[in-house]
N, C-alpha and C positions, 0 to 999 in steps of 0.2 A: 504494500500500500504506500502511496506517495503522501508526504506531508509538506506543508508550507512552513518554513522556519523564518520568523520575523525577528530580526536581531536589533534589540536596543532602541526601538522607536519610542523613546521616552522624552518627556518634556524638557529635561535638562540638555538634551542633544538636539531636538528637532523643532522645538517651539521657540519663537522669538522671546527673548528674555531669559532663556535657559542658560545655565552656567557655562556649558560648552556648546551652545547653539552655533550653527553655521548655516548661512542662507541656502546652500545647495540642498540641504535636508528638506526644505519646503517642496522641492521639485519631485520628490519621490513618494510623497504621501498618497496622492491619488492613485498611482500605479499599484501601490501596496494594498490599498483599500479594495481596489478592483480585483486583485488576486485573492484576497481573503474572501470576498463575496463568491468568487468562482469556486473556491475550495468548500465553502459552506453549501453552495448549490449541489456539489457533488458528494457531500457528506464525508469529506476528507479532513484529517487532523490539521489543525493550525497550532503551531508551537511558537509562543512569544518568549523571547529572552529579555530579562531586565537586569541591568547593572544594579547591584544591591549592596551598598557599602555601609559599614559601621563608621562612625565619626573618626576613628583613629586608624583607618585603613592605610596600609603602606603605599598603596597606589597614589595617595595624595602627596607623596614626595615627588611624583612626576607630573601629576595633573591637579588642578584645583579641586577641592571637595565637590563632589557631584553625586547625584542619584543616591542620596542618603536614605537608608532603609525607612520606608513608610512616609517619605516626604512627598510633597507635591511634584517636585522635579523627577522623582523616581517613577511616577505613574506613566503609563502609556499615553501618547498623545491622544487627544480626545477623539479624533476621527477613527482611530483604530480601536480605542476603548469602546466606543459606541457600536461599531460594527460587530465586535466580538461578544457584546453583552448577551448572555444567555445561551451562547453556542456550546453545546455539550462536548464537542470534540476540540475545545480550546484548552491547551495546557500551558502553564506558565513555568518557566525555568528562571530562577533568581540566581545570579552568579556574581562572584566577587573578583573574577579575573577575566582576561580577554576571551578565552575559550569557554563556550557553553557546556563543555564536558568536564571542566575542572571542578571537582568537589560538588557536583550537582547530581540530580537524579535523571538526567537526560537519557542515559543509556537504558534505564528502566522504562521510561515513557516510550522509547523507540521499540523496545522488545515487547512490552505489554500490548502495544497497538499494532504490531506486525508491520512496522514501517521499514521499508526496504529501499526507498529512494526519497530524495528530498529536493525541494526548490528553496533557495535561500534569497532573502532580500533584507534590507535594513542598513544600519550604520555601525561603525565606520569601516569602509571598505578595507583599508590596510591594517586595521586593528582587530576588532571583534569579529567582523565578517570573515576575514582571512583565517584567523585562528580557529574559528568554529568549522569552517569549510575543511581546514586541515584535519580536524578531528573526524569529520564524516568520511573523508577520503582515506584516512588511515584505518578506518573500519570497513573499507571497501563498499561504502554506501554510495551509489551513483548520485551525483550532485549537480543540479542545474543552478546557475546564478542568474537571477533576473536583472539584467543590466540596467534597465530603466527604474529599477527598484533598489539600487544601492547608491551611496554617496559618501564623500569624504570632504574634509576641510582642506585637504592637500591634493590637488589635481594630479601632480606627478606620482605621488604615492598611490593614489587611486588606480591610475593606469598600470603602474608596476604590479600592484596586488592582483588586478584582473588578469594580467598576463601570467603571473606566477600561478594563480589558481587554475588557469586553463592549461598552461604548458607543463607545469611541474606536478600539480596535484591531479590533473586530468578531469577537472570540473568542466561542465559544458556551459558556455555563456550564451544565454538566450535573450 
């Protein structure tokens, strides 16, 4: 079964005023909402990841404090929150590091739902998207990257990560 993986579409990243907001994130919201609706129509799983940090997280030595557990900024952007409301096949993975596999229950969700291929979208291309895609590919899970559904604050790193995911990890860019 195929699942849609929506990475870190949280208010601190993708909504104006968010701590790590970048304007290109606005350009992918509608494409992601469209894909979520398609997966819902087909009764397929949608997995959202959320950065979820404690106040003293070591990541804040590299980045400003963001996505503090339970905060407004840690919530999914409202467009995505609204479209997923009440969807029974929506699963949330809260993570403290770049990869959605690191110290989470993502593998259990995949196994329990018979997920054997994924489509990935979200932010940030060269950080959490890349490291999560790496996790899927290292588990031999076929992975599609929705190009119009990913974004980064660094265009060069975005292009490099896309190329790396395609040429090194074997993900398919769609």
